[in-house]
Steps between C-alpha positions, in 0.01 A plus 500: 500500500800414306850413613823452292733207545853616559826354379528264805149386474375748771172685497388802702171469679325828438510740793120509543478136539788478754329785696178324498645165615741662745804347324837619611863426382604159638158369502447147361259421211406167367513468115299220336453375146138406446439373147649792309443754768744641753369571843673712763359483851645662816576267789370644821739561787429337827409741790844452652674589178290816476600598854861425458613870442268643777680321787851486331754400750261426765373147415621234263263365223479175711404689799230687311360186351483342847335826640243531215458131400568598132107576475 
């Protein structure tokens, strides 16, 4: 797949790839330069971060981490 570099150096990850990887706006990716290649790898969220919106207002992130031990 091809992507165009925009004015501010931004690129758009094609929708098919974002969907396959479950990437959402705000997710963090790691960008590396390996020789003359650029790699983009998603950083996986911890279980507590993934549950953050489910129990919104009920438990803090710290309480969730204590409860689930950041598995």
